[in-house]
C-alpha positions in Angstrom: -0.3 0.0 -0.2 1.1 3.8 -0.8 0.0 5.3 2.1 1.6 9.4 2.1 0.5 13.0 3.5 -2.0 14.6 1.2 -0.9 18.4 2.5 0.9 20.7 -0.1 -1.0 22.4 -3.7 -3.6 23.2 -2.3 -5.6 26.3 -2.7 -8.6 28.1 -0.2 -10.9 30.3 -1.2 -14.3 31.3 -0.6 -16.9 28.5 -1.7 -19.0 30.7 -4.6 -22.3 29.6 -5.4 -23.8 27.7 -8.6 -23.8 31.2 -10.9 -21.5 33.8 -8.6 -18.4 35.6 -10.7 -15.2 35.4 -9.0 -14.0 38.5 -7.8 -10.2 39.4 -6.9 -11.6 39.2 -3.2 -12.4 35.4 -3.5 -9.4 34.5 -5.5 -7.9 31.3 -4.1 -4.6 31.2 -2.6 -1.9 29.1 -2.0 -1.8 27.0 1.6 -0.2 23.7 3.1 -2.6 21.6 5.3 -3.3 21.3 8.2 -4.8 24.9 7.7 -7.3 26.6 9.6 -10.0 29.2 6.9 -10.7 31.8 9.4 -8.0 32.3 12.2 -6.6 35.0 9.7 -10.3 36.4 8.8 -10.7 40.1 10.4 -12.3 40.4 13.8 -15.0 42.5 14.5 -17.5 43.5 17.4 -20.6 42.8 15.3 -19.3 39.5 14.3 -21.9 36.7 13.3 -20.4 34.2 15.9 -19.5 36.9 18.6 -18.0 36.0 22.2 -18.2 32.3 21.6 -15.2 32.2 18.6 -13.6 35.5 20.2 -15.4 37.4 17.7 -13.5 35.7 14.8 -16.7 35.3 12.1 -17.2 32.3 10.2 -18.2 31.3 6.2 -18.0 28.6 3.6 -14.7 27.8 2.1 -13.9 25.3 -0.6 -10.3 23.9 -1.2 -8.4 22.9 -4.4 -5.8 20.6 -5.3 -5.1 18.6 -8.9 -3.0 15.4 -8.7 -1.7 13.1 -10.9 -3.8 9.7 -11.5 -1.6 7.4 -13.2 -2.8 4.4 -15.3 -0.7 1.9 -13.0 -4.0 2.6 -10.3 -6.3 1.1 -12.3 -6.4 -1.8 -10.7 -6.0 -0.2 -7.1 -8.0 1.0 -4.7 -7.4 4.7 -4.0 -8.9 6.8 -1.2 -8.3 10.1 0.8 -8.4 9.8 4.5 -9.7 12.9 6.9 -8.7 13.4 9.8 -10.8 16.2 10.3 -12.7 18.8 8.4 -14.9 21.5 10.2 -17.8 20.9 9.2 -20.5 20.3 7.2 -17.7 18.5 4.5 -18.3 17.6 1.1 -15.7 15.9 -0.9 -16.3 16.4 -4.4 -14.0 14.7 -7.3 -14.0 16.1 -10.9 -17.3 17.8 -10.4 -18.8 14.3 -8.7 -19.9 14.4 -5.2 -18.0 11.6 -3.3 -19.4 12.2 0.5 -20.2 14.2 2.9 -19.0 14.0 6.7 -21.5 16.6 8.8 -19.6 16.1 11.8 -16.6 18.5 12.2 -14.6 15.9 14.5 -14.9 12.4 12.6 -12.4 10.9 11.0 -13.6 9.8 7.6 -12.7 7.8 4.1 -13.1 9.4 0.3 -13.0 6.6 -1.9 -12.5 7.7 -5.1 -12.7 4.6 -7.4 -15.8 5.5 -9.1 -14.8 8.7 -10.4 -11.0 9.0 -11.2 -10.1 9.4 -14.8 -6.4 7.4 -15.5 -3.9 9.0 -17.0 -4.4 12.6 -16.5 -4.7 15.2 -13.7 -7.7 15.0 -11.3 -9.1 18.0 -9.2 -10.5 17.2 -6.0 -12.6 19.7 -3.9 -13.5 19.8 -0.3 -16.4 22.3 0.7 -16.3 23.1 4.5 -18.5 25.3 6.5 -18.6 27.3 10.4 -21.8 29.6 11.1 -22.8 30.1 14.7 -22.3 26.5 15.2 -20.1 25.9 18.2 -19.6 27.2 22.0 -15.9 28.0 21.4 -13.8 28.8 18.8 -13.8 25.6 16.3 -11.8 27.1 13.3 -12.5 26.0 9.7 -11.4 23.9 6.8 -9.3 20.7 6.5 -7.5 21.8 10.0 -6.2 17.9 11.1 -4.2 15.8 8.6 -4.9 14.5 5.2 -3.6 11.1 3.6 -3.7 9.2 0.1 -4.1 5.6 0.5 -3.4 3.4 -2.5 -4.1 -0.2 -1.9 -4.6 -3.4 -3.6 -8.9 -4.1 -3.5 -7.9 -6.9 -0.7 -6.4 -4.6 1.8 -6.2 -3.8 5.8 -8.8 -0.7 5.7 -8.4 2.3 8.3 -8.0 1.5 11.8 -8.3 -1.5 10.4 -6.1 -3.5 13.2 -7.7 -3.9 16.9 -5.8 -4.5 20.0 -6.9 -5.5 23.6 -5.1 -7.1 26.6 -8.0 -9.3 28.3 -6.0 -11.5 30.0 -2.4 -10.2 32.2 -0.3 -11.8 34.7 3.1 -11.2 36.3 4.5 -13.3 34.2 2.2 -13.1 30.9 -0.1 -11.5 29.0 -2.2 -12.1 25.9 -3.0 -9.7 23.1 -5.8 -10.4 21.6 -5.5 -9.0 17.8 -8.4 -8.7 15.1 -8.1 -7.6 11.8 -10.2 -6.6 9.6 -9.7 -7.3 5.6 -11.2 -5.8 2.5 -12.2 -7.1 -0.6 -12.7 -4.8 -3.0 -12.2 -7.7 -6.0 -15.6 -9.6 -7.7 -13.3 -12.6 -6.4 -13.3 -15.1 -3.4 -9.6 -15.3 -2.0 -8.2 -17.2 0.3 -5.2 -14.8 2.0 -2.6 -15.4 5.0 -2.3 -12.9 7.8 0.9 -12.5 9.9 1.3 -11.0 13.1 4.7 -9.3 14.7 4.4 -8.0 18.0 7.5 -5.9 19.0 8.2 -5.1 22.4 9.4 -1.4 23.9 12.9 -1.6 23.1 12.3 -3.1 19.6 12.8 -6.9 20.3 10.2 -9.5 18.8 7.9 -9.9 21.7 5.4 -12.7 20.0 4.2 -13.6 16.5 1.4 -15.6 15.1 -0.3 -16.4 11.5 -4.0 -16.9 10.5 -5.2 -17.9 7.2 -8.8 -15.7 6.4 -11.0 -16.4 2.9 -13.0 -12.8 2.2 -15.6 -12.9 0.1 -16.1 -10.9 -3.0 -17.1 -7.4 -1.8 -17.0 -7.9 2.3 -15.2 -8.1 5.0 -13.5 -10.6 6.9 -11.8 -10.3 10.4 -8.8 -12.8 11.6 -7.7 -13.1 15.1 -4.9 -14.3 16.9 -4.1 -14.6 21.0 -0.7 -14.3 21.4 1.2 -14.4 24.9 3.5 -11.6 25.3 6.1 -13.0 28.2 7.0 -11.3 31.1 4.7 -8.1 29.9 5.8 -4.0 30.3 2.8 -2.6 32.0 1.7 0.7 30.8 0.8 3.2 33.2 1.2 7.2 33.5 4.6 6.5 35.8 5.8 3.9 32.6 4.0 4.8 29.8 5.5 1.6 28.0 4.0 1.0 24.1 4.0 -2.1 22.0 4.1 -2.7 18.5 2.3 -5.2 15.7 2.7 -5.3 12.7 0.3 -6.9 10.3 1.5 -8.7 7.0 -1.4 -9.4 4.5 0.0 -12.0 2.1 -1.2 -14.3 -1.4 -0.6 -18.1 -1.3 2.7 -17.2 -2.7 3.9 -15.5 -0.4 3.6 -11.8 -2.2 2.7 -9.3 0.1 -0.5 -7.3 -1.0 -0.5 -4.8 2.6 0.6 -4.0 5.3 -0.6 -2.2 8.8 0.7 -1.2 12.3 -0.5 -0.4 15.5 0.6 0.9 18.6 -0.9 -0.5 21.9 -0.4 -0.5 25.5 -1.1 -3.5 28.2 -2.8 -2.7 31.4 -5.7 -3.6 33.9 -8.3 -1.2 34.4 -10.4 -1.3 37.5 -13.0 1.0 39.3 -15.5 0.4 42.3 -16.8 3.0 45.4 -14.5 1.1 47.5 -11.2 1.5 46.2 -12.2 4.3 43.8 -9.6 3.6 40.2 -7.0 1.1 39.9 -4.7 1.1 37.5 -2.6 -2.3 37.2 -4.0 -2.8 40.8 -2.7 0.8 42.1 -4.6 3.0 42.7 -4.7 6.2 41.0 -6.6 9.9 41.3 -6.9 11.7 38.2 -5.4 15.0 38.1 -7.2 16.3 35.4 -7.4 19.3 32.7 -10.2 19.8 30.4 -8.6 21.3 26.8 -10.8 22.4 24.1 -9.2 21.3 20.7 -7.2 24.7 18.9 -4.0 25.2 19.0 -3.8 29.0 19.9 -1.4 30.5 17.4 -1.8 28.0 15.1 -5.5 28.7 15.5 -7.8 25.4 15.0 -4.7 23.6 12.9 -3.4 20.2 14.5 0.3 19.4 14.0 1.5 16.0 15.4 4.5 18.4 17.2 2.4 20.9 18.7 0.0 18.6 19.9 3.2 16.5 21.8 3.9 19.6 23.2 0.8 20.5 24.7 0.4 17.3 26.3 4.2 16.9 27.5 4.0 20.1 29.3 0.6 19.6 30.6 2.2 16.6 32.3 4.8 18.9 33.5 2.7 20.6 35.3 1.5 18.1 37.3 -1.5 17.3 35.2 -1.7 13.3 35.0 -5.5 13.1 33.2 -6.9 14.9 29.9 -10.4 15.8 29.1 -11.4 16.1 25.1 -14.0 18.6 25.4 -16.7 18.7 24.3 -15.5 16.5 20.8 -13.3 13.8 20.5 -9.1 14.1 20.5 -7.1 14.0 17.7 -5.3 11.2 16.4 -1.9 13.6 17.3 -2.8 14.3 20.8 -3.8 10.5 21.6 -0.5 9.6 20.4 1.4 12.3 22.5 -0.7 10.8 25.6 0.3 7.4 25.0 4.0 8.0 24.9 3.9 10.5 27.8 1.6 8.7 30.1 -1.2 10.4 30.0 -5.3 9.3 30.7 -7.9 10.1 28.0 -11.7 11.2 28.6 -12.4 10.9 25.2 -15.5 13.4 24.7 -18.3 12.2 22.1 -20.4 15.9 21.6 -21.7 18.7 23.3 -25.3 18.3 22.1 -27.8 15.1 21.3 -31.2 16.7 20.4 -31.6 20.4 21.9 -29.6 22.7 20.4 -27.4 25.0 22.7 -26.5 27.4 19.4 -28.5 28.4 16.2 -26.8 26.2 14.2 -24.8 23.2 15.8 -25.1 19.0 15.6 -28.1 18.5 17.4 -30.6 18.6 14.4 -28.9 15.8 12.4 -27.6 14.2 16.0 -30.5 11.3 15.7 -29.5 10.2 12.6 -26.1 10.1 12.7 -25.4 9.0 16.6 -24.3 6.0 15.7 -22.2 7.0 12.5 -20.3 9.4 15.4 -19.8 6.8 17.8 -18.4 4.1 15.0 -15.6 7.0 14.6 -15.0 7.5 18.2 -14.2 4.1 19.1 -12.5 3.3 15.9 -10.0 5.8 16.7 -9.7 5.2 20.6 -9.8 1.5 21.0 -5.9 0.8 20.7 -5.0 3.6 22.8 -3.9 2.5 26.2 -4.1 6.2 27.3 -7.9 6.1 27.0 -9.6 4.9 30.0 -13.2 6.8 29.7 -15.8 7.5 26.7 -17.8 10.2 27.8 -20.8 10.1 25.9 -21.8 13.9 26.2 -21.4 17.5 28.0 -24.3 19.2 29.9 -26.6 17.7 27.7 -30.2 19.7 27.8 -32.2 17.2 27.5 -30.6 14.8 30.1 -33.1 14.9 32.6 -36.3 13.8 30.5 -37.3 10.8 30.2 -36.1 10.8 26.4 -32.9 12.1 27.6 -32.8 9.0 30.2 -33.1 6.9 27.0 -30.4 8.6 24.8 -28.2 8.2 28.1 -28.6 4.4 27.5 -28.3 3.9 24.0 -25.4 6.0 24.0 -23.7 3.8 26.7 -24.5 0.5 25.3 -23.4 1.3 21.7 -20.1 2.6 23.7 -20.1 -0.8 25.3 -21.0 -2.8 22.3 -18.2 -1.5 20.1 -15.7 -1.6 22.9 -16.7 -3.1 26.5 -12.8 -3.0 27.7 -13.4 1.1 28.7 -15.4 3.3 31.2 -18.7 4.9 30.3 -18.7 8.4 31.6 -20.8 11.7 31.2 -20.4 15.3 32.5 -23.6 16.0 34.2 -24.7 19.5 34.8 -27.7 19.0 37.2 -28.6 22.5 36.7 -28.1 22.8 32.9 -30.3 19.6 32.9 -33.0 20.9 34.9 -33.6 24.8 33.3 -37.4 24.2 33.3 -37.8 23.2 36.8 -35.2 26.5 38.0 -35.8 29.6 38.7 -32.9 31.6 37.3 -31.6 35.5 36.1 -30.3 33.8 33.3 -30.9 31.0 31.4 -29.8 30.2 27.6 -32.3 30.8 25.3 -32.1 30.8 21.3 -29.2 32.7 20.3 -29.4 35.9 21.1 -27.4 38.2 23.5 -24.5 36.6 25.6 -26.4 37.2 28.4 -29.5 35.8 27.5 -28.2 32.9 25.8 -24.8 31.4 27.9 -25.2 28.6 30.2 -21.8 30.3 31.6 -23.2 33.2 32.4 -26.1 32.1 34.3 -23.6 29.8 36.4 -21.8 32.7 37.4 -25.0 34.8 38.2 -26.1 31.3 40.7 -22.9 31.8 42.4 -22.8 29.9 45.6 -26.9 28.8 44.8 -25.4 26.6 42.4 -24.2 24.1 45.0 -27.6 24.2 46.9 -29.2 23.4 43.3 -27.4 20.7 42.4 -27.9 18.8 45.5 -31.4 19.4 45.4 -34.0 16.5 45.4 -34.7 17.8 42.4 -31.5 16.7 40.9 -31.1 13.9 42.8 -34.7 12.5 41.1 -34.2 13.7 37.6 -30.9 12.4 36.5 -30.6 9.3 38.6 -31.5 6.9 35.2 -28.7 8.8 33.1 -26.4 8.5 35.8 -27.0 5.1 36.2 -26.4 3.9 33.0 -22.6 4.9 33.7 -19.4 3.4 34.9 -18.0 6.4 36.9 -20.7 9.5 37.1 -19.0 12.9 35.8 -20.5 16.2 37.3 -19.6 19.6 36.4 -19.2 22.4 39.3 -21.3 19.8 41.5 -19.0 18.8 44.1 -21.8 19.7 46.8 -22.9 16.2 45.5 -20.2 14.2 46.4 -20.7 13.6 49.9 -24.4 13.2 49.2 -23.9 10.6 46.6 -22.3 8.3 49.3 -24.8 8.2 51.4 -27.9 7.9 48.4 -26.0 5.9 46.2 -23.4 4.1 48.0 -22.4 2.4 44.5 -21.9 5.4 42.7 -18.3 6.3 41.2 -17.6 9.8 40.7 -15.2 12.1 39.1 -15.0 16.1 38.5 -15.3 16.7 34.8 -15.5 19.7 34.9 -14.6 22.0 37.7 -13.6 25.6 38.8 -10.2 26.2 38.3 -10.0 28.5 41.7 -11.8 26.3 44.1 -9.1 23.2 43.4 -7.9 23.1 46.7 -11.5 22.4 47.9 -12.1 19.6 45.3 -8.7 18.2 46.0 -9.1 17.7 49.4 -12.5 15.7 48.5 -10.9 14.0 45.8 -8.2 13.0 48.4 -10.7 12.0 51.0 -13.7 10.0 49.2 -12.6 6.9 47.9 -15.2 6.7 45.2 -14.2 9.7 43.9 -11.7 9.6 41.8 -10.4 12.6 39.9 -10.6 16.5 39.4 -10.8 17.9 36.0 -10.2 21.6 36.3 -11.7 24.1 33.5 -9.2 24.2 31.9 -5.4 22.8 31.5 -4.5 25.1 28.5 -6.2 28.4 27.5 -7.9 28.7 24.3 -9.2 30.8 21.2 -13.3 31.6 22.0 -15.7 31.5 25.1 -13.5 35.2 24.9 -13.1 36.8 28.5 -14.4 33.8 30.5 -11.6 34.1 33.1 -10.3 37.5 32.8 -10.0 40.0 35.8 -11.5 43.5 35.4 -11.3 46.6 37.8 -14.9 47.5 38.7 -13.9 51.8 39.1 -12.4 52.0 35.7 -14.0 54.6 33.5 -16.9 53.1 31.3 -16.9 49.5 32.9 -19.9 47.9 32.2 -20.6 44.4 33.4 -21.3 42.1 30.8 -21.7 38.7 33.0 -18.6 36.1 32.0 -18.5 37.6 27.9 -16.0 39.5 27.4 -16.4 42.3 25.4 -14.8 43.1 21.7 -11.2 42.4 21.6 -11.3 39.9 23.7 -10.2 36.7 22.0 -9.1 34.2 24.7 -10.9 32.5 27.1 -8.0 33.8 30.1 -8.8 30.5 32.0 -6.2 28.0 31.3 -3.0 26.9 33.8 -0.8 27.2 31.1 -1.7 30.2 28.6 -1.7 29.8 24.4 2.1 30.1 24.2 2.9 26.7 26.9 4.1 29.8 29.6 2.1 28.5 32.9 0.4 31.1 34.6 0.6 31.4 38.5 -2.9 29.2 39.1 -0.8 26.1 37.7 1.6 26.8 40.1 -0.7 26.7 42.6 -2.5 23.4 41.6 1.1 22.1 41.8 1.1 22.8 45.0 -2.4 21.5 46.2 -1.7 18.2 44.6 1.4 17.3 46.8 4.0 17.9 43.6 5.7 20.7 44.5 7.7 22.0 47.7 9.0 24.9 46.8 7.4 28.2 47.5 5.9 30.1 44.5 6.2 33.7 44.4 3.4 36.0 42.4 3.0 39.7 43.1 -0.2 41.5 42.2 0.1 44.5 39.9 1.2 47.5 42.1 -1.0 50.0 39.7 -4.4 48.2 40.6 -3.4 47.9 44.3 -6.5 48.4 46.8 -9.1 48.5 43.6 -12.0 46.8 43.5 -11.9 43.7 40.8 -14.8 41.9 38.5 -14.1 38.5 38.2 -15.7 35.4 37.2 -16.0 31.5 38.6 -13.5 30.6 35.8 -11.1 33.8 36.9 -7.7 33.4 39.1 -5.9 36.8 39.6 -3.8 38.4 37.7 -0.6 38.1 39.4 2.9 38.1 38.0 5.8 36.3 39.1 7.8 39.4 39.0 9.7 41.7 41.3 9.8 44.3 37.9 7.2 47.1 38.1 6.9 50.3 36.4 6.1 51.4 39.6 7.7 54.4 42.6 9.9 52.6 45.3 7.4 52.6 48.2 4.3 51.7 46.3 2.1 49.5 47.8 2.0 46.1 46.4 0.1 42.8 47.9 2.5 39.2 47.3 1.4 35.8 47.3 3.5 33.1 48.2 1.9 29.3 47.6 3.8 26.4 49.9 2.9 23.6 51.5 3.9 24.6 54.9 2.6 26.1 58.1 4.2 29.5 57.2 5.7 31.6 55.0 8.3 34.4 55.9 9.0 37.1 53.7 12.5 38.7 53.3 13.5 41.6 50.8 17.3 42.7 50.4 18.1 40.9 53.0 15.4 42.5 55.7 12.8 40.8 57.0 8.6 42.2 56.2 7.1 39.3 58.4 5.7 35.9 58.7 2.3 35.1 57.6 0.5 31.9 58.1 -0.3 29.9 55.4 -4.2 29.4 54.7 -5.5 31.8 57.0 -7.4 32.8 54.2 -7.2 30.2 51.9 -5.4 27.0 51.8 -1.3 26.9 50.3 -1.5 30.6 50.1 0.1 32.9 52.5 -0.5 36.8 51.6 1.5 40.1 52.8 1.1 43.7 52.2 4.6 45.4 51.4 5.4 47.9 49.4 7.5 47.9 46.0 11.4 48.2 46.3 13.4 47.4 43.3 16.1 44.5 44.8 15.8 40.7 46.2 12.2 39.3 47.7 12.6 36.3 49.1 10.2 33.4 50.3 11.4 31.0 53.0 8.6 28.4 53.8 8.7 26.5 57.5 6.9 23.8 58.5 7.1 22.5 62.1 10.0 25.3 62.7 12.3 24.0 60.1 12.9 25.6 56.9 10.9 23.2 53.8 12.5 25.4 51.1 12.6 28.9 49.6 12.9 30.9 46.2 13.4 34.3 45.5 12.5 37.0 42.7 15.3 39.9 41.4 14.5 42.9 40.2 15.8 42.5 36.3 18.6 44.7 35.1 18.6 46.6 31.3 16.9 44.0 29.2 17.9 42.7 26.2 16.1 40.6 23.1 16.5 37.2 23.2 15.3 33.7 21.0 15.3 30.3 21.8 14.8 27.3 20.5 12.8 24.6 22.6 14.9 21.9 20.0 17.7 23.0 17.8 16.8 19.5 15.5 13.7 18.9 14.1 12.4 16.8 11.2 10.5 18.2 7.8 7.6 17.1 8.9 8.0 18.9 12.5 7.1 21.9 13.5 10.1 24.7 15.2 9.1 26.6 18.7 10.7 29.8 19.2 10.9 31.4 22.7 10.9 35.3 22.4 11.6 37.2 25.2 12.8 40.3 27.1 15.5 39.5 29.7 18.2 41.0 31.3 22.0 39.3 30.9 20.4 36.4 34.1 17.7 35.6 32.1 15.4 37.5 34.2 12.0 39.0 32.5 10.5 42.1 33.7 6.9 42.6 33.3 5.4 46.1 32.1 8.2 46.4 29.7 6.4 45.1 26.9 7.2 45.9 23.0 6.5 45.1 19.5 8.6 42.6 17.8 8.8 41.5 14.3 10.1 37.2 13.3 11.8 36.7 10.1 12.6 33.2 8.4 15.1 32.6 6.2 15.9 29.2 4.8 13.8 26.3 4.8 11.0 27.2 7.0 8.5 29.8 7.2 6.3 31.2 10.0 3.1 29.7 10.8 2.1 31.5 14.3 3.3 34.1 16.5 1.4 34.9 19.6 1.4 35.7 23.3 -0.8 34.8 26.1 -2.9 38.2 26.5 -6.4 37.6 26.3 -7.4 41.4 24.5 -6.2 41.6 21.7 -6.4 42.7 18.1 -3.3 41.6 16.7 -2.8 38.8 14.3 -1.7 35.4 14.9 0.0 35.4 11.4 2.7 37.9 12.2 5.2 38.6 11.3 5.0 41.6 14.3 3.6 41.2 17.6 3.4 43.0 20.8 5.2 41.1 23.9 3.0 40.0 26.8 4.6 40.2 30.5 7.9 40.4 28.4 7.2 37.1 26.2 5.8 35.7 22.9 6.3 32.6 21.2 7.5 32.3 17.1 6.3 29.2 15.5 7.7 27.8 11.9 7.0 25.1 10.1 10.0 23.3 7.7 9.9 23.4 3.9 12.2 20.5 3.3 15.4 19.1 4.7 18.2 21.6 6.0 19.0 25.0 7.6 16.6 27.7 9.0 17.4 31.0 10.8 14.7 33.0 13.0 15.7 36.7 13.5 13.5 38.4 15.9 14.2 42.1 16.0 12.7 45.2 18.1 13.5 48.8 18.2 16.0 49.8 20.2 17.4 46.3 21.0 19.9 44.1 19.5 18.5 41.5 16.9 18.3 37.8 18.5 19.0 35.0 16.2 17.9 31.3 16.2 19.0 28.3 14.2 17.4 25.5 13.5 18.8 22.2 12.0 15.9 20.2 9.7 16.3 16.3 9.1 14.3 13.9 6.8 11.3 12.7 8.5 11.5 9.2 10.5 10.3 6.4 8.0 7.2 5.0 9.2 
C-alpha cells in the first residue's frame, strides 16, 4: 500500500454559488494543510459568531487540489483519509460528490475509485463551513491531516487492526488481535495474515499467523491470541508501548498490504470502595479539560504542537486530559500514549436539543451511531483512553427521552468497546433549566447574557451548590447516571458526599470544575474513595469563550458588567493554567502545590498600579498576579505578594530584611499573603513547617533587558514544527513585567513562520505575524519546515540588538 501525506498543492477561497462570478477578493490562495480557514479573517465586535469564537467570523470555504492519477492505479483502490474537516465537509472529485461528513471532528474516508480519470490530472475540492455552530472557537476547513492511500482491492482498511489485552499476569499477558480484511474485488480470496509484536525496546515479543477467506465485496475479521512474556505494563508513570505489524499476503507469499498499530498492556478497574485502579494501583486523576485549538496556530492540528501541549501539561502536574467537548485528535492521543496521560475522550456537546443556532443537534438522531463508530474506531488501540464521555451538559438529560438516549449511547459504546469506562459530564442545573428559577438561562442564540449557560452559572454563585444537591436534580438525573460506569459531574461537588449515602455504589469524577476551587476539590478527591479525580476548566488556555477568565477593575471609566462574556476585542478565554504559548500562569503552580507535587514555595505579585482597587471576576478567573519583582511603580508603592507553599508559615525577606511572617492558609489553603511596599531588589520567600525550613524561592528586579530567542529543539524533522521562545530578558534571564514592546520575526532558509502570539487575552493582533507585542515580556513564534536543511529565525525590535535562533531540519523518520 502507498499511504502518504496529502498536504501540499492546495488552494483555499470562499465557496462561490453556482451562478456567482469570481472576484479579486474571492481568488483562491495557496495553502499547506493542515489549515484553519478562519484564523486570519478580520475580527469585529459585530461578528455573527460573537463572543463564542472570540469575534472571529465564520464562512463557507472551498479547498482545491489537482493531482496526477497514473494508469497503474486502474487495478487499485484509491482513497483519501481525512482526520477532520470542520464542518459539513463535502468532498467532490472531478465535479462529482464523493462523500459528505457533517461532523467536524470525525475521521472519514473518501473512496475515489468511481470518479477517477486515469492517466491525467484529477481535481478534488473539499467544502467546509462554520456558522454559529459552536460555543467555542472551532476554526474551519481541513484543519487536521489528510493522507492518500493507494491499495490493492484486497487490503486492510483504516483502523483495521484492533488489539486488546484481556488476560494479564505478572509473567505473561495475552494480546488479542483482530484484523479486518476488505475485499473490493469480484473474486473470493483466501489469504494469510501474519502478526509480529515488538516490545518497547524493539525486540520481538510474539508472533502468529492465520489464513483468512474473504468473499467479494465484503469484509472478514481474522483473530489471533498471542502470549507476551514478562509484559511491561503501561501507566502514567511508565508508559510502555508495544507495536504490532500486520502483513497480508497471497498464497504465493507476495505481500499485498501491511498495517501497524501501537498498543499498551494495562489493567483497568473501578469501584466505589477502592476507586480507580491501574494495574492494581489506586490512581487519582489530576485532570485538565482541553479544547482542540492550538493557540497561535488556530485550529490547525500538528503532531508536534499536540505533543508539546501534552508534555507541558504533564510537566505541570496533570496526569489526565478530558477532550472537551469533542473527540480528541489522533496526534494528541498518540502523545498521551507516549507521555503517560490518561484520557477521557468526549463524543459531543449536544444530543437532540441545540445550544446554539446552527449546531449539530438537528442531525444527531440520524447520525449518532456513525459518530460513535468513528470515536471508538479511533480510540480503541490507545492505552491512554480509559473513559468515553457520551456528552457534556446535555440539555435533555433529565427527561425520560434524555434518559433513554443516555442508555442508548452508553450501550452503543459498550457494544463496540467493553474494555473501557463510560461517563458523561452531567450538569444538573443545565439539565433542569425548566424546573429552576434563575435570572439568566440559555435562550435561542441572542445576546450572550441571555444565551450563555456560563453567564447563568456565574449569576447563580453559591446557589449552584444547593441547586445541584437538590431533590430535583437527584431524582431527575438518577436514570441517566445509572447507565454510567463513572458519573461525571460538572460544577457539582455538593453531590460528592451526598451521593455516597444516596448511591453507595456510585463512582464519581469531577468532569469539570472551577479552577479557583482546586484546593477544595482536591481535598474531596483525596478523602473520598468513590471520587476518582478532578478535571479543571481548563488546563490550557484557548480561543473563544472570550474573556471567561478575565480580571476587570470595576472602577475603570466606562466599565460595564457583561456577565462572563468579554467584550471585543477579547479573543482568549483567559482561564487556562497554561497560556496559549505554553507559559505557566501562577494558578498552575498553585495547583501543583495542592496536588502535593511541589515543595518549593512560589512567589507571585499583584500589579502595584491596581493595588486596592475593586476587581470583577468570574468563577473561572484566577487573578492577574505575575511572578515578577520588576514593576513600573515608584519605590514605596503598596503591593500585595502571594506565596503558594505546602507549609505552616512563610517569611518574606526583601534585601536581607524580614518583612514578617504570615500563616499559610489563613484566607486560602496553601497561600500566604503579604501587604508590603515595592522596592527594587531581591524578594525571598522562606517556607517553614514545624519550625524547619522546607524551601525558599526568590525574585529579583531585572537589569537592562535585551532581546532573546531560543528554540525548544535545535533539530527538528521536515514534517515537524519549531517553537521559538521570544523574551525581553536581562543577562541573567530575568524577564521584566510591564516593559512590553513590538517585535518582528523573519525566517530565512528551509522554513516559514506559521504562527506568532502571546498569552494576552484581549488583543487585535494577528497570529499570522510577522509582528506582535510581547505580553509580560514574552512571545512565541512557530515555524514550519519547507524541507530538510537549515533555517534561521531573527527577532528584531527598536532599540535592542536582534536575537537569532537556528534550526537544523532533518528528513522525517521512516514509518
